[in-house]
N, C-alpha and C positions, 0 to 999 in steps of 0.2 A: 356354496362356494363363495369366498370373500370377494373375489375380483369381479363378480357379475354386476355389482352396482357401483363400480368405480366411475368417478367423474373427474375429468381433467379440465382445468381452466387455464387458458393461456392469456398472457398480457403482452401488449406491445410496449416497448421501452418508452415511447412517447406518451402513452396513457399514464404511465407512472410518474414521469418527471414533470408533466404539465399540471399536476394537482399536488399542492404542498402537503395536504393532509395524507393523501394516498402514498406519497413519497416517504413521509416520516413513518407511516405504518410499515412500509416495505423495509426501510432501514432497521426499524426496531425488530421486525420478524427475523431478518437475516442475522443481525447482531446477536439476538437471543439464541437462535438456532446454532450459530457457531459456538457461542459461549457454553451451551449445554451439550455440545457434541452431537446434536441432532442433524445438523447440516455438515457434511464432510466433503468439501470440494475435492475434486479429482485433479491433480496436477500432472500434466503430461510431461513437461520438461521445464527446467529453470535455466535461464540464460543470464549472463552478465550484460550490463548496458553496452559494454564494448563489442558484444556479439549481437547487436540488434539486427544487423543485416541477416545473419544466420537465423535468428528467431523469426524474422519476417518470411524468409524462404520456407522455414518449417511450417509456419502458419499457412502459407499458400499451398503447401503440398497436400493439405487435408489428411495427413497421416496421423494426426494427434487424436487421442481420446482423452479429453480433459482440457484443462486450462494451460496456457503457456504463460509463464511468469518471467518477468524481466526485473532483475534486482538493480535498483538505482543506487 
């Protein structure tokens, strides 16, 4: 069964941004994954900047599955 030897590694945001080499590797990994279509972010809802208060209320509601995007 493929999932039996699955290993997950989590990182703290501060671990990534405090090391310039690690941060660049992370940026490269994400950019390449997006470019190749291997990383597909889930967008829950898109708001206009004028609706930022509504976006914040939606964020606080914890109803979203995925990212909240605000167009500037």
